[in-house]
C-alpha positions as CSV (number, residue, x, y, z in Angstrom):
1,X,69.0,-23.8,-9.0
2,X,70.4,-20.5,-11.9
3,X,69.4,-20.5,-15.5
4,X,71.5,-18.2,-17.5
5,X,70.8,-16.7,-20.8
6,X,73.9,-15.8,-23.6
7,X,72.4,-14.1,-26.4
8,X,74.9,-12.9,-28.7
9,X,75.9,-12.1,-32.9
10,X,78.2,-14.7,-34.5
11,X,81.4,-15.2,-33.4
12,X,81.3,-13.1,-30.3
13,X,82.2,-16.6,-28.6
14,X,78.8,-17.7,-26.9
15,X,79.3,-21.2,-27.6
16,X,82.7,-21.6,-26.4
17,X,81.9,-19.2,-23.4
18,X,78.6,-20.5,-22.5
19,X,80.4,-24.4,-22.2
20,X,82.8,-23.8,-20.1
21,X,81.3,-21.5,-17.7
22,X,78.6,-24.7,-17.3
23,X,81.5,-26.8,-17.3
24,X,83.2,-24.8,-14.7
25,X,79.8,-24.4,-12.3
26,X,78.5,-27.8,-12.7
27,X,75.9,-26.7,-14.6
28,X,73.9,-28.1,-18.0
29,X,74.2,-26.6,-21.1
30,X,72.3,-25.6,-23.9
31,X,72.9,-24.6,-27.3
32,X,69.9,-23.2,-29.1
33,X,71.5,-22.7,-32.3
34,X,72.2,-26.6,-32.6
35,X,68.7,-26.9,-32.7
36,X,68.3,-24.7,-35.8
37,X,70.9,-26.6,-37.3
38,X,69.6,-29.6,-36.6
39,X,66.3,-28.5,-37.7
40,X,68.0,-27.5,-41.1
41,X,70.2,-30.6,-41.6
42,X,66.2,-32.9,-41.2
43,X,64.5,-30.7,-43.5
44,X,67.2,-30.5,-46.4
45,X,67.6,-34.8,-45.6
46,X,64.0,-35.3,-46.9
47,X,64.5,-32.7,-49.9
48,X,62.0,-30.1,-48.4
49,X,62.0,-26.5,-50.6
50,X,63.4,-24.3,-47.4
51,X,61.5,-21.2,-49.6
52,X,58.3,-23.4,-48.8
53,X,57.4,-22.0,-45.3
54,X,54.5,-24.4,-44.3
55,X,56.5,-27.4,-45.7
56,X,59.3,-26.6,-43.2
57,X,57.4,-25.9,-40.5
58,X,55.5,-29.2,-40.4
59,X,58.1,-30.8,-41.2
60,X,60.3,-29.3,-37.3
61,X,57.0,-30.2,-35.5
62,X,58.2,-33.8,-36.1
63,X,61.6,-33.9,-35.7
64,X,62.8,-36.3,-33.3
65,X,65.6,-34.3,-31.5
66,X,67.8,-35.1,-28.6
67,X,69.3,-32.5,-27.2
68,X,72.3,-33.5,-24.5
69,X,73.2,-31.3,-22.3
70,X,76.2,-32.2,-20.4
71,X,78.5,-29.5,-21.5
72,X,81.6,-31.8,-21.9
73,X,79.6,-33.7,-24.4
74,X,76.4,-31.8,-25.8
75,X,75.5,-34.0,-28.2
76,X,72.8,-33.8,-30.3
77,X,70.7,-36.7,-32.2
78,X,67.8,-37.0,-34.6
79,X,66.4,-39.8,-34.2
80,X,68.7,-41.7,-32.7
81,X,71.6,-40.0,-34.9
82,X,74.6,-38.2,-34.6
83,X,74.2,-35.4,-36.1
84,X,77.2,-33.1,-34.0
85,X,79.2,-33.0,-37.2
86,X,77.4,-32.9,-40.1
87,X,75.0,-29.9,-39.0
88,X,78.1,-28.2,-38.5
89,X,79.2,-28.3,-42.7
90,X,79.0,-25.6,-45.2
91,X,75.9,-26.7,-46.7
92,X,74.1,-26.4,-43.2
93,X,75.8,-23.1,-42.3
94,X,74.3,-21.5,-46.0
95,X,70.8,-22.4,-45.2
96,X,70.1,-22.7,-41.9
97,X,69.0,-18.6,-41.7
98,X,66.0,-19.6,-44.3
99,X,65.0,-22.7,-41.1
100,X,66.1,-20.0,-38.4
101,X,64.2,-16.8,-39.5
102,X,60.7,-19.0,-40.0
103,X,58.2,-17.7,-37.1
104,X,56.7,-21.1,-36.3
105,X,59.6,-23.0,-36.4
106,X,60.7,-20.3,-34.1
107,X,58.2,-20.6,-32.1
108,X,58.3,-24.9,-32.4
109,X,62.0,-24.8,-30.9
110,X,61.8,-22.3,-28.4
111,X,58.6,-24.1,-26.4
112,X,61.2,-27.3,-26.7
113,X,64.2,-24.9,-25.4
114,X,61.3,-24.0,-22.5
115,X,61.0,-27.6,-21.2
116,X,64.8,-28.5,-21.8
117,X,65.4,-24.8,-19.7
118,X,62.5,-25.8,-17.0
119,X,64.2,-29.1,-16.4
120,X,67.2,-28.3,-16.1
121,X,66.0,-25.4,-13.4
122,X,65.1,-27.9,-10.6
123,X,68.1,-29.5,-10.9
124,X,71.6,-28.1,-11.2
125,X,70.4,-25.4,-13.3
126,X,71.4,-24.4,-16.8
127,X,73.3,-22.0,-19.5
128,X,71.0,-21.7,-21.9
129,X,72.8,-19.7,-25.2
130,X,71.7,-18.3,-28.8
131,X,69.8,-15.8,-31.0
132,X,66.9,-14.0,-28.4
133,X,67.6,-16.8,-25.7
134,X,67.5,-13.5,-23.3
135,X,64.7,-11.7,-24.4
136,X,61.9,-14.1,-26.1
137,X,63.5,-17.8,-25.0
138,X,64.3,-16.9,-21.8
139,X,63.3,-14.1,-20.6
140,X,63.0,-14.6,-16.7
141,X,66.9,-16.2,-16.9
142,X,68.8,-15.6,-13.4
143,X,71.7,-14.3,-15.3
144,X,70.8,-12.7,-18.8
145,X,74.2,-11.2,-20.6
146,X,74.7,-10.3,-23.8
147,X,78.3,-11.3,-25.2
148,X,79.4,-9.3,-27.9
149,X,82.6,-8.5,-29.7
150,X,84.1,-6.3,-32.9
151,X,83.1,-7.2,-36.2
152,X,87.1,-7.9,-36.6
153,X,87.7,-10.1,-33.5
154,X,84.1,-12.0,-34.1
155,X,85.3,-12.4,-38.3
156,X,89.0,-13.6,-36.3
157,X,88.0,-16.1,-34.1
158,X,85.4,-18.0,-36.7
159,X,88.4,-18.0,-39.4
160,X,90.3,-19.5,-37.4
161,X,87.7,-21.9,-35.8
162,X,86.9,-23.1,-39.3
163,X,89.4,-22.6,-41.5
164,X,92.5,-23.0,-38.8
165,X,93.8,-19.3,-39.9
166,X,93.1,-15.5,-39.8
167,X,95.0,-14.7,-42.5
168,X,93.2,-12.4,-45.4
169,X,91.7,-15.3,-47.3
170,X,90.7,-16.8,-44.8
171,X,88.8,-14.2,-43.2
172,X,87.4,-13.7,-46.4
173,X,86.3,-17.1,-46.6
174,X,84.6,-16.3,-43.6
175,X,83.1,-12.7,-44.3
176,X,79.7,-13.5,-45.8
177,X,78.8,-16.3,-43.9
178,X,78.9,-14.0,-40.5
179,X,77.9,-11.5,-41.2
180,X,75.2,-12.3,-44.0
181,X,74.0,-15.1,-41.0
182,X,73.6,-11.9,-39.2
183,X,72.2,-9.9,-41.0
184,X,68.9,-12.7,-42.1
185,X,68.5,-13.3,-38.1
186,X,68.7,-9.6,-37.1
187,X,64.8,-9.7,-39.1
188,X,63.1,-12.1,-36.7
189,X,65.5,-11.4,-33.5
190,X,67.7,-8.7,-31.6
191,X,71.1,-9.4,-30.6
192,X,73.7,-6.1,-31.1
193,X,72.4,-4.0,-28.0
194,X,71.2,-5.0,-24.6
195,X,67.6,-5.2,-23.4
196,X,66.6,-4.3,-20.2
197,X,68.0,-6.2,-17.5
198,X,70.7,-7.7,-19.9
199,X,74.4,-7.1,-18.9
200,X,76.8,-6.7,-22.1
201,X,80.1,-8.3,-21.7
202,X,82.2,-7.2,-24.3
203,X,84.8,-9.7,-25.1
204,X,86.5,-7.5,-28.3
205,X,90.2,-7.5,-26.2
206,X,89.6,-10.2,-23.7
207,X,91.5,-13.0,-23.7
208,X,89.2,-16.8,-23.7
209,X,90.0,-16.8,-20.5
210,X,89.1,-13.8,-19.2
211,X,85.5,-13.4,-21.0
212,X,85.3,-16.9,-19.2
213,X,85.9,-14.7,-16.3
214,X,84.1,-12.2,-16.4
215,X,80.5,-14.3,-17.1
216,X,81.2,-16.8,-14.5
217,X,81.7,-14.2,-12.1
218,X,78.1,-12.2,-13.2
219,X,76.9,-16.2,-12.5
220,X,78.4,-16.7,-9.0
221,X,77.5,-12.8,-8.0
222,X,73.6,-13.9,-8.7
223,X,74.0,-17.5,-7.1
224,X,75.5,-15.2,-3.8
225,X,72.6,-13.4,-3.7
226,X,74.6,-10.2,-4.8
227,X,73.7,-7.5,-6.8
């Protein structure tokens, strides 16, 4: 079955678009970014110094993570505890890059991502989204998409998501989180320019529905055998 990989910067709509496309096409869904958030939450909970790369790596290798792949309810649990809400806190958003830029952590979580993707490949197929998924996580995916948007559009979307508004104060409160996270993550992955074989979809001037339709069209073209 079809494997779809969707990459892009913060606020480009990766999660929302991926979930909707997966749900509409009856496919599984994997939020790889949530795996890094769960790893960060696990380390913070245990009081691990995030600047101690070896300690963080050891903790993540022991991380009892369970990733749900139902796009209608993509649950995330650690040791049986639902952390879906906890990992979206400002505290975790602020520190997640310290974990996500650890190369040994990335190698461990990519290994787990590939296991999930391979399991879904033999079933309904899967839409996997997140940093470097098109180039490193799932470079052999049937459909690889880089979802981009202008800085202004990305900031406005994330501000509405976090603060419920996109006025000047909300944008200012969001700017550092979005741009700093991108800058940090760019040190270990590339998600601004499409690699060979990766299709770019620019959602700057598209509605949510239009973007979903564009991505879905690419997936359906591949499923139908069209170039």
